[in-house]
mmCIF file of the N, C-alpha and C atoms, coordinates in Angstrom:
data_MODEL
# 
_entry.id   MODEL 
# 
loop_
_atom_site.group_PDB 
_atom_site.id 
_atom_site.type_symbol 
_atom_site.label_atom_id 
_atom_site.label_alt_id 
_atom_site.label_comp_id 
_atom_site.label_asym_id 
_atom_site.label_entity_id 
_atom_site.label_seq_id 
_atom_site.pdbx_PDB_ins_code 
_atom_site.Cartn_x 
_atom_site.Cartn_y 
_atom_site.Cartn_z 
_atom_site.occupancy 
_atom_site.B_iso_or_equiv 
_atom_site.pdbx_formal_charge 
_atom_site.auth_seq_id 
_atom_site.auth_comp_id 
_atom_site.auth_asym_id 
_atom_site.auth_atom_id 
_atom_site.pdbx_PDB_model_num 
ATOM 1   N N  . ILE A 1 1  ? 7.452  22.456 -5.824  1.00 0.00 ? 1  ILE A N  1 
ATOM 2   C CA . ILE A 1 1  ? 7.744  22.753 -7.030  1.00 0.00 ? 1  ILE A CA 1 
ATOM 3   C C  . ILE A 1 1  ? 7.591  20.824 -7.397  1.00 0.00 ? 1  ILE A C  1 
ATOM 4   N N  . VAL A 1 2  ? 5.827  20.643 -8.081  1.00 0.00 ? 2  VAL A N  1 
ATOM 5   C CA . VAL A 1 2  ? 5.478  18.969 -8.369  1.00 0.00 ? 2  VAL A CA 1 
ATOM 6   C C  . VAL A 1 2  ? 5.934  18.597 -9.811  1.00 0.00 ? 2  VAL A C  1 
ATOM 7   N N  . ALA A 1 3  ? 6.451  18.057 -9.863  1.00 0.00 ? 3  ALA A N  1 
ATOM 8   C CA . ALA A 1 3  ? 6.035  16.969 -11.116 1.00 0.00 ? 3  ALA A CA 1 
ATOM 9   C C  . ALA A 1 3  ? 5.688  16.024 -11.174 1.00 0.00 ? 3  ALA A C  1 
ATOM 10  N N  . CYS A 1 4  ? 6.520  15.159 -12.871 1.00 0.00 ? 4  CYS A N  1 
ATOM 11  C CA . CYS A 1 4  ? 6.500  13.793 -13.227 1.00 0.00 ? 4  CYS A CA 1 
ATOM 12  C C  . CYS A 1 4  ? 7.774  13.205 -13.259 1.00 0.00 ? 4  CYS A C  1 
ATOM 13  N N  . GLY A 1 5  ? 7.337  12.371 -12.478 1.00 0.00 ? 5  GLY A N  1 
ATOM 14  C CA . GLY A 1 5  ? 9.033  11.329 -12.935 1.00 0.00 ? 5  GLY A CA 1 
ATOM 15  C C  . GLY A 1 5  ? 8.197  10.419 -13.300 1.00 0.00 ? 5  GLY A C  1 
ATOM 16  N N  . TYR A 1 6  ? 9.338  10.344 -14.625 1.00 0.00 ? 6  TYR A N  1 
ATOM 17  C CA . TYR A 1 6  ? 9.570  9.068  -15.885 1.00 0.00 ? 6  TYR A CA 1 
ATOM 18  C C  . TYR A 1 6  ? 11.132 8.787  -16.260 1.00 0.00 ? 6  TYR A C  1 
ATOM 19  N N  . GLY A 1 7  ? 11.329 7.561  -16.537 1.00 0.00 ? 7  GLY A N  1 
ATOM 20  C CA . GLY A 1 7  ? 12.227 7.548  -17.946 1.00 0.00 ? 7  GLY A CA 1 
ATOM 21  C C  . GLY A 1 7  ? 13.646 8.765  -16.201 1.00 0.00 ? 7  GLY A C  1 
ATOM 22  N N  . ASP A 1 8  ? 14.541 8.846  -16.277 1.00 0.00 ? 8  ASP A N  1 
ATOM 23  C CA . ASP A 1 8  ? 14.990 9.044  -15.965 1.00 0.00 ? 8  ASP A CA 1 
ATOM 24  C C  . ASP A 1 8  ? 15.725 10.760 -15.723 1.00 0.00 ? 8  ASP A C  1 
ATOM 25  N N  . GLY A 1 9  ? 13.822 10.494 -15.104 1.00 0.00 ? 9  GLY A N  1 
ATOM 26  C CA . GLY A 1 9  ? 14.396 12.479 -14.906 1.00 0.00 ? 9  GLY A CA 1 
ATOM 27  C C  . GLY A 1 9  ? 13.218 12.522 -14.853 1.00 0.00 ? 9  GLY A C  1 
ATOM 28  N N  . ALA A 1 10 ? 12.126 13.944 -14.283 1.00 0.00 ? 10 ALA A N  1 
ATOM 29  C CA . ALA A 1 10 ? 11.685 14.944 -14.377 1.00 0.00 ? 10 ALA A CA 1 
ATOM 30  C C  . ALA A 1 10 ? 10.650 15.226 -15.701 1.00 0.00 ? 10 ALA A C  1 
ATOM 31  N N  . GLY A 1 11 ? 9.168  15.560 -15.508 1.00 0.00 ? 11 GLY A N  1 
ATOM 32  C CA . GLY A 1 11 ? 9.691  16.984 -17.039 1.00 0.00 ? 11 GLY A CA 1 
ATOM 33  C C  . GLY A 1 11 ? 7.175  16.966 -15.984 1.00 0.00 ? 11 GLY A C  1 
ATOM 34  N N  . ILE A 1 12 ? 6.384  17.529 -17.383 1.00 0.00 ? 12 ILE A N  1 
ATOM 35  C CA . ILE A 1 12 ? 6.220  18.112 -17.134 1.00 0.00 ? 12 ILE A CA 1 
ATOM 36  C C  . ILE A 1 12 ? 4.612  16.458 -17.161 1.00 0.00 ? 12 ILE A C  1 
ATOM 37  N N  . PRO A 1 13 ? 3.363  16.681 -16.441 1.00 0.00 ? 13 PRO A N  1 
ATOM 38  C CA . PRO A 1 13 ? 3.253  18.454 -16.401 1.00 0.00 ? 13 PRO A CA 1 
ATOM 39  C C  . PRO A 1 13 ? 4.026  18.367 -14.610 1.00 0.00 ? 13 PRO A C  1 
ATOM 40  N N  . ALA A 1 14 ? 3.926  19.628 -14.389 1.00 0.00 ? 14 ALA A N  1 
ATOM 41  C CA . ALA A 1 14 ? 3.872  20.614 -13.608 1.00 0.00 ? 14 ALA A CA 1 
ATOM 42  C C  . ALA A 1 14 ? 3.535  21.299 -13.112 1.00 0.00 ? 14 ALA A C  1 
ATOM 43  N N  . LEU A 1 15 ? 4.272  21.620 -11.526 1.00 0.00 ? 15 LEU A N  1 
ATOM 44  C CA . LEU A 1 15 ? 3.379  22.695 -10.924 1.00 0.00 ? 15 LEU A CA 1 
ATOM 45  C C  . LEU A 1 15 ? 3.767  23.383 -10.047 1.00 0.00 ? 15 LEU A C  1 
ATOM 46  N N  . PHE A 1 16 ? 4.095  24.770 -9.675  1.00 0.00 ? 16 PHE A N  1 
ATOM 47  C CA . PHE A 1 16 ? 4.795  26.203 -9.859  1.00 0.00 ? 16 PHE A CA 1 
ATOM 48  C C  . PHE A 1 16 ? 4.399  26.478 -9.016  1.00 0.00 ? 16 PHE A C  1 
ATOM 49  N N  . PRO A 1 17 ? 4.852  26.400 -7.344  1.00 0.00 ? 17 PRO A N  1 
ATOM 50  C CA . PRO A 1 17 ? 4.483  28.015 -6.768  1.00 0.00 ? 17 PRO A CA 1 
ATOM 51  C C  . PRO A 1 17 ? 4.397  29.459 -7.203  1.00 0.00 ? 17 PRO A C  1 
ATOM 52  N N  . ALA A 1 18 ? 3.845  30.248 -6.516  1.00 0.00 ? 18 ALA A N  1 
ATOM 53  C CA . ALA A 1 18 ? 4.264  31.817 -6.874  1.00 0.00 ? 18 ALA A CA 1 
ATOM 54  C C  . ALA A 1 18 ? 6.007  32.672 -6.859  1.00 0.00 ? 18 ALA A C  1 
ATOM 55  N N  . ARG A 1 19 ? 5.476  31.658 -6.113  1.00 0.00 ? 19 ARG A N  1 
ATOM 56  C CA . ARG A 1 19 ? 7.564  32.230 -5.482  1.00 0.00 ? 19 ARG A CA 1 
ATOM 57  C C  . ARG A 1 19 ? 8.219  31.951 -6.720  1.00 0.00 ? 19 ARG A C  1 
ATOM 58  N N  . VAL A 1 20 ? 8.705  31.173 -7.764  1.00 0.00 ? 20 VAL A N  1 
ATOM 59  C CA . VAL A 1 20 ? 9.294  30.856 -8.424  1.00 0.00 ? 20 VAL A CA 1 
ATOM 60  C C  . VAL A 1 20 ? 8.660  31.476 -10.258 1.00 0.00 ? 20 VAL A C  1 
ATOM 61  N N  . PHE A 1 21 ? 7.372  32.561 -9.909  1.00 0.00 ? 21 PHE A N  1 
ATOM 62  C CA . PHE A 1 21 ? 6.552  32.592 -11.277 1.00 0.00 ? 21 PHE A CA 1 
ATOM 63  C C  . PHE A 1 21 ? 8.179  33.853 -12.113 1.00 0.00 ? 21 PHE A C  1 
ATOM 64  N N  . GLY A 1 22 ? 8.860  33.981 -10.922 1.00 0.00 ? 22 GLY A N  1 
ATOM 65  C CA . GLY A 1 22 ? 9.716  34.968 -11.136 1.00 0.00 ? 22 GLY A CA 1 
ATOM 66  C C  . GLY A 1 22 ? 11.188 34.716 -12.189 1.00 0.00 ? 22 GLY A C  1 
ATOM 67  N N  . GLU A 1 23 ? 11.229 33.841 -11.943 1.00 0.00 ? 23 GLU A N  1 
ATOM 68  C CA . GLU A 1 23 ? 12.632 32.613 -12.265 1.00 0.00 ? 23 GLU A CA 1 
ATOM 69  C C  . GLU A 1 23 ? 12.155 31.752 -13.753 1.00 0.00 ? 23 GLU A C  1 
ATOM 70  N N  . LEU A 1 24 ? 10.327 31.379 -13.768 1.00 0.00 ? 24 LEU A N  1 
ATOM 71  C CA . LEU A 1 24 ? 10.076 31.101 -14.687 1.00 0.00 ? 24 LEU A CA 1 
ATOM 72  C C  . LEU A 1 24 ? 9.954  31.733 -15.965 1.00 0.00 ? 24 LEU A C  1 
ATOM 73  N N  . LEU A 1 25 ? 9.434  32.938 -15.766 1.00 0.00 ? 25 LEU A N  1 
ATOM 74  C CA . LEU A 1 25 ? 9.468  33.842 -17.010 1.00 0.00 ? 25 LEU A CA 1 
ATOM 75  C C  . LEU A 1 25 ? 10.944 34.462 -17.740 1.00 0.00 ? 25 LEU A C  1 
ATOM 76  N N  . GLU A 1 26 ? 12.175 34.081 -16.371 1.00 0.00 ? 26 GLU A N  1 
ATOM 77  C CA . GLU A 1 26 ? 13.227 34.429 -15.775 1.00 0.00 ? 26 GLU A CA 1 
ATOM 78  C C  . GLU A 1 26 ? 14.051 33.945 -17.673 1.00 0.00 ? 26 GLU A C  1 
ATOM 79  N N  . LEU A 1 27 ? 13.236 32.278 -17.698 1.00 0.00 ? 27 LEU A N  1 
ATOM 80  C CA . LEU A 1 27 ? 13.998 31.162 -18.939 1.00 0.00 ? 27 LEU A CA 1 
ATOM 81  C C  . LEU A 1 27 ? 13.626 31.539 -20.212 1.00 0.00 ? 27 LEU A C  1 
ATOM 82  N N  . LYS A 1 28 ? 14.510 31.190 -21.003 1.00 0.00 ? 28 LYS A N  1 
ATOM 83  C CA . LYS A 1 28 ? 15.306 31.879 -22.744 1.00 0.00 ? 28 LYS A CA 1 
ATOM 84  C C  . LYS A 1 28 ? 14.856 30.572 -23.043 1.00 0.00 ? 28 LYS A C  1 
ATOM 85  N N  . GLY A 1 29 ? 14.648 30.400 -24.508 1.00 0.00 ? 29 GLY A N  1 
ATOM 86  C CA . GLY A 1 29 ? 15.024 29.542 -25.910 1.00 0.00 ? 29 GLY A CA 1 
ATOM 87  C C  . GLY A 1 29 ? 13.676 28.818 -25.386 1.00 0.00 ? 29 GLY A C  1 
ATOM 88  N N  . ASP A 1 30 ? 14.499 27.595 -25.486 1.00 0.00 ? 30 ASP A N  1 
ATOM 89  C CA . ASP A 1 30 ? 12.908 26.215 -25.291 1.00 0.00 ? 30 ASP A CA 1 
ATOM 90  C C  . ASP A 1 30 ? 13.646 25.473 -24.323 1.00 0.00 ? 30 ASP A C  1 
ATOM 91  N N  . ARG A 1 31 ? 14.256 26.006 -23.852 1.00 0.00 ? 31 ARG A N  1 
ATOM 92  C CA . ARG A 1 31 ? 14.858 24.618 -22.434 1.00 0.00 ? 31 ARG A CA 1 
ATOM 93  C C  . ARG A 1 31 ? 13.601 23.861 -21.150 1.00 0.00 ? 31 ARG A C  1 
ATOM 94  N N  . GLY A 1 32 ? 13.235 24.764 -20.951 1.00 0.00 ? 32 GLY A N  1 
ATOM 95  C CA . GLY A 1 32 ? 11.726 24.763 -19.850 1.00 0.00 ? 32 GLY A CA 1 
ATOM 96  C C  . GLY A 1 32 ? 12.517 24.942 -18.879 1.00 0.00 ? 32 GLY A C  1 
ATOM 97  N N  . ALA A 1 33 ? 11.851 24.643 -18.078 1.00 0.00 ? 33 ALA A N  1 
ATOM 98  C CA . ALA A 1 33 ? 12.231 24.591 -16.822 1.00 0.00 ? 33 ALA A CA 1 
ATOM 99  C C  . ALA A 1 33 ? 12.765 23.873 -15.556 1.00 0.00 ? 33 ALA A C  1 
ATOM 100 N N  . LYS A 1 34 ? 12.879 22.209 -16.759 1.00 0.00 ? 34 LYS A N  1 
ATOM 101 C CA . LYS A 1 34 ? 14.284 21.362 -16.060 1.00 0.00 ? 34 LYS A CA 1 
ATOM 102 C C  . LYS A 1 34 ? 15.187 21.646 -15.291 1.00 0.00 ? 34 LYS A C  1 
ATOM 103 N N  . SER A 1 35 ? 15.767 23.156 -15.354 1.00 0.00 ? 35 SER A N  1 
ATOM 104 C CA . SER A 1 35 ? 16.636 23.540 -14.592 1.00 0.00 ? 35 SER A CA 1 
ATOM 105 C C  . SER A 1 35 ? 16.444 23.627 -13.281 1.00 0.00 ? 35 SER A C  1 
ATOM 106 N N  . LEU A 1 36 ? 15.214 24.127 -13.206 1.00 0.00 ? 36 LEU A N  1 
ATOM 107 C CA . LEU A 1 36 ? 14.232 25.029 -11.696 1.00 0.00 ? 36 LEU A CA 1 
ATOM 108 C C  . LEU A 1 36 ? 14.123 23.757 -11.256 1.00 0.00 ? 36 LEU A C  1 
ATOM 109 N N  . LEU A 1 37 ? 13.329 22.694 -11.668 1.00 0.00 ? 37 LEU A N  1 
ATOM 110 C CA . LEU A 1 37 ? 13.237 21.558 -11.457 1.00 0.00 ? 37 LEU A CA 1 
ATOM 111 C C  . LEU A 1 37 ? 13.917 20.915 -10.553 1.00 0.00 ? 37 LEU A C  1 
ATOM 112 N N  . GLN A 1 38 ? 15.898 20.977 -11.129 1.00 0.00 ? 38 GLN A N  1 
ATOM 113 C CA . GLN A 1 38 ? 16.884 20.343 -10.509 1.00 0.00 ? 38 GLN A CA 1 
ATOM 114 C C  . GLN A 1 38 ? 17.177 21.312 -8.712  1.00 0.00 ? 38 GLN A C  1 
ATOM 115 N N  . LYS A 1 39 ? 17.114 22.799 -10.070 1.00 0.00 ? 39 LYS A N  1 
ATOM 116 C CA . LYS A 1 39 ? 17.711 23.476 -8.913  1.00 0.00 ? 39 LYS A CA 1 
ATOM 117 C C  . LYS A 1 39 ? 16.783 23.619 -7.064  1.00 0.00 ? 39 LYS A C  1 
ATOM 118 N N  . HIS A 1 40 ? 15.469 23.302 -6.896  1.00 0.00 ? 40 HIS A N  1 
ATOM 119 C CA . HIS A 1 40 ? 14.309 23.808 -6.392  1.00 0.00 ? 40 HIS A CA 1 
ATOM 120 C C  . HIS A 1 40 ? 13.764 22.090 -5.779  1.00 0.00 ? 40 HIS A C  1 
ATOM 121 N N  . GLY A 1 41 ? 14.237 21.308 -6.001  1.00 0.00 ? 41 GLY A N  1 
ATOM 122 C CA . GLY A 1 41 ? 14.543 20.109 -5.655  1.00 0.00 ? 41 GLY A CA 1 
ATOM 123 C C  . GLY A 1 41 ? 12.773 18.739 -5.421  1.00 0.00 ? 41 GLY A C  1 
ATOM 124 N N  . ALA A 1 42 ? 12.658 19.391 -6.541  1.00 0.00 ? 42 ALA A N  1 
ATOM 125 C CA . ALA A 1 42 ? 10.797 18.936 -6.984  1.00 0.00 ? 42 ALA A CA 1 
ATOM 126 C C  . ALA A 1 42 ? 11.079 17.679 -6.620  1.00 0.00 ? 42 ALA A C  1 
ATOM 127 N N  . ARG A 1 43 ? 9.213  18.266 -5.732  1.00 0.00 ? 43 ARG A N  1 
ATOM 128 C CA . ARG A 1 43 ? 8.563  16.501 -5.780  1.00 0.00 ? 43 ARG A CA 1 
ATOM 129 C C  . ARG A 1 43 ? 7.517  15.893 -7.130  1.00 0.00 ? 43 ARG A C  1 
ATOM 130 N N  . LEU A 1 44 ? 8.225  14.358 -6.760  1.00 0.00 ? 44 LEU A N  1 
ATOM 131 C CA . LEU A 1 44 ? 8.426  13.820 -8.168  1.00 0.00 ? 44 LEU A CA 1 
ATOM 132 C C  . LEU A 1 44 ? 6.878  12.154 -7.561  1.00 0.00 ? 44 LEU A C  1 
ATOM 133 N N  . ILE A 1 45 ? 6.601  13.054 -9.034  1.00 0.00 ? 45 ILE A N  1 
ATOM 134 C CA . ILE A 1 45 ? 5.398  11.916 -8.631  1.00 0.00 ? 45 ILE A CA 1 
ATOM 135 C C  . ILE A 1 45 ? 5.400  10.901 -10.241 1.00 0.00 ? 45 ILE A C  1 
ATOM 136 N N  . ASP A 1 46 ? 5.662  9.835  -9.601  1.00 0.00 ? 46 ASP A N  1 
ATOM 137 C CA . ASP A 1 46 ? 5.536  8.486  -10.469 1.00 0.00 ? 46 ASP A CA 1 
ATOM 138 C C  . ASP A 1 46 ? 4.486  8.482  -11.481 1.00 0.00 ? 46 ASP A C  1 
ATOM 139 N N  . PHE A 1 47 ? 5.563  9.086  -12.755 1.00 0.00 ? 47 PHE A N  1 
ATOM 140 C CA . PHE A 1 47 ? 5.262  8.842  -14.451 1.00 0.00 ? 47 PHE A CA 1 
ATOM 141 C C  . PHE A 1 47 ? 5.029  8.369  -15.053 1.00 0.00 ? 47 PHE A C  1 
ATOM 142 N N  . PRO A 1 48 ? 4.400  7.421  -15.381 1.00 0.00 ? 48 PRO A N  1 
ATOM 143 C CA . PRO A 1 48 ? 6.065  6.513  -15.841 1.00 0.00 ? 48 PRO A CA 1 
ATOM 144 C C  . PRO A 1 48 ? 5.489  5.834  -17.734 1.00 0.00 ? 48 PRO A C  1 
ATOM 145 N N  . ALA A 1 49 ? 4.709  6.815  -17.890 1.00 0.00 ? 49 ALA A N  1 
ATOM 146 C CA . ALA A 1 49 ? 4.055  6.815  -19.619 1.00 0.00 ? 49 ALA A CA 1 
ATOM 147 C C  . ALA A 1 49 ? 4.063  8.215  -19.843 1.00 0.00 ? 49 ALA A C  1 
ATOM 148 N N  . GLY A 1 50 ? 4.607  8.664  -18.972 1.00 0.00 ? 50 GLY A N  1 
ATOM 149 C CA . GLY A 1 50 ? 5.700  10.186 -20.182 1.00 0.00 ? 50 GLY A CA 1 
ATOM 150 C C  . GLY A 1 50 ? 6.499  9.842  -20.376 1.00 0.00 ? 50 GLY A C  1 
ATOM 151 N N  . VAL A 1 51 ? 7.032  9.012  -20.543 1.00 0.00 ? 51 VAL A N  1 
ATOM 152 C CA . VAL A 1 51 ? 8.323  9.070  -21.658 1.00 0.00 ? 51 VAL A CA 1 
ATOM 153 C C  . VAL A 1 51 ? 8.067  8.951  -22.728 1.00 0.00 ? 51 VAL A C  1 
ATOM 154 N N  . HIS A 1 52 ? 6.461  8.815  -23.384 1.00 0.00 ? 52 HIS A N  1 
ATOM 155 C CA . HIS A 1 52 ? 6.145  8.774  -24.805 1.00 0.00 ? 52 HIS A CA 1 
ATOM 156 C C  . HIS A 1 52 ? 5.867  10.618 -24.455 1.00 0.00 ? 52 HIS A C  1 
ATOM 157 N N  . ASP A 1 53 ? 6.344  11.092 -26.050 1.00 0.00 ? 53 ASP A N  1 
ATOM 158 C CA . ASP A 1 53 ? 6.285  12.554 -26.998 1.00 0.00 ? 53 ASP A CA 1 
ATOM 159 C C  . ASP A 1 53 ? 5.441  12.332 -27.268 1.00 0.00 ? 53 ASP A C  1 
ATOM 160 N N  . ILE A 1 54 ? 4.266  12.577 -27.663 1.00 0.00 ? 54 ILE A N  1 
ATOM 161 C CA . ILE A 1 54 ? 3.311  12.983 -28.060 1.00 0.00 ? 54 ILE A CA 1 
ATOM 162 C C  . ILE A 1 54 ? 2.774  14.027 -28.622 1.00 0.00 ? 54 ILE A C  1 
ATOM 163 N N  . ASP A 1 55 ? 3.343  14.787 -29.071 1.00 0.00 ? 55 ASP A N  1 
ATOM 164 C CA . ASP A 1 55 ? 2.760  16.239 -29.518 1.00 0.00 ? 55 ASP A CA 1 
ATOM 165 C C  . ASP A 1 55 ? 2.215  15.798 -31.556 1.00 0.00 ? 55 ASP A C  1 
ATOM 166 N N  . SER A 1 56 ? 1.265  14.415 -32.114 1.00 0.00 ? 56 SER A N  1 
ATOM 167 C CA . SER A 1 56 ? 0.676  14.833 -33.262 1.00 0.00 ? 56 SER A CA 1 
ATOM 168 C C  . SER A 1 56 ? -0.200 13.515 -32.838 1.00 0.00 ? 56 SER A C  1 
ATOM 169 N N  . PRO A 1 57 ? -1.463 13.972 -33.476 1.00 0.00 ? 57 PRO A N  1 
ATOM 170 C CA . PRO A 1 57 ? -1.577 12.203 -34.311 1.00 0.00 ? 57 PRO A CA 1 
ATOM 171 C C  . PRO A 1 57 ? -1.278 10.838 -34.183 1.00 0.00 ? 57 PRO A C  1 
ATOM 172 N N  . ILE A 1 58 ? -0.008 11.030 -35.674 1.00 0.00 ? 58 ILE A N  1 
ATOM 173 C CA . ILE A 1 58 ? 1.090  10.567 -35.679 1.00 0.00 ? 58 ILE A CA 1 
ATOM 174 C C  . ILE A 1 58 ? 1.712  9.949  -34.924 1.00 0.00 ? 58 ILE A C  1 
ATOM 175 N N  . ASP A 1 59 ? 2.241  10.748 -34.057 1.00 0.00 ? 59 ASP A N  1 
ATOM 176 C CA . ASP A 1 59 ? 2.890  9.900  -32.635 1.00 0.00 ? 59 ASP A CA 1 
ATOM 177 C C  . ASP A 1 59 ? 1.744  9.146  -31.720 1.00 0.00 ? 59 ASP A C  1 
ATOM 178 N N  . LEU A 1 60 ? 0.780  9.673  -31.525 1.00 0.00 ? 60 LEU A N  1 
ATOM 179 C CA . LEU A 1 60 ? -0.129 8.835  -30.423 1.00 0.00 ? 60 LEU A CA 1 
ATOM 180 C C  . LEU A 1 60 ? 0.055  6.914  -31.577 1.00 0.00 ? 60 LEU A C  1 
ATOM 181 N N  . LEU A 1 61 ? 0.039  6.911  -32.860 1.00 0.00 ? 61 LEU A N  1 
ATOM 182 C CA . LEU A 1 61 ? -0.411 5.565  -33.448 1.00 0.00 ? 61 LEU A CA 1 
ATOM 183 C C  . LEU A 1 61 ? 0.830  4.473  -33.698 1.00 0.00 ? 61 LEU A C  1 
ATOM 184 N N  . THR A 1 62 ? 2.557  5.772  -32.933 1.00 0.00 ? 62 THR A N  1 
ATOM 185 C CA . THR A 1 62 ? 3.029  4.743  -33.122 1.00 0.00 ? 62 THR A CA 1 
ATOM 186 C C  . THR A 1 62 ? 3.831  4.181  -32.029 1.00 0.00 ? 62 THR A C  1 
ATOM 187 N N  . SER A 1 63 ? 3.165  4.933  -31.274 1.00 0.00 ? 63 SER A N  1 
ATOM 188 C CA . SER A 1 63 ? 3.603  5.368  -28.901 1.00 0.00 ? 63 SER A CA 1 
ATOM 189 C C  . SER A 1 63 ? 4.071  3.864  -29.444 1.00 0.00 ? 63 SER A C  1 
ATOM 190 N N  . THR A 1 64 ? 5.131  3.702  -27.647 1.00 0.00 ? 64 THR A N  1 
ATOM 191 C CA . THR A 1 64 ? 5.080  1.931  -27.936 1.00 0.00 ? 64 THR A CA 1 
ATOM 192 C C  . THR A 1 64 ? 4.098  1.578  -26.252 1.00 0.00 ? 64 THR A C  1 
ATOM 193 N N  . GLN A 1 65 ? 3.138  1.926  -26.612 1.00 0.00 ? 65 GLN A N  1 
ATOM 194 C CA . GLN A 1 65 ? 2.409  2.391  -24.636 1.00 0.00 ? 65 GLN A CA 1 
ATOM 195 C C  . GLN A 1 65 ? 1.822  0.476  -24.694 1.00 0.00 ? 65 GLN A C  1 
# 
């Protein structure tokens, strides 16, 4: 598993091999796959700008990039 590393954790975008697809399908709710990143020791690519959560045009305008 390869994921972006930012802040004090890891997150998206992330790349998962086929061998963990079953585990991804078993995830429930909106918790995401962070537990799988930790469980499988994901390789992290440094992405400091990832701390900015931009989901809308307003988020983009108010981001402190």
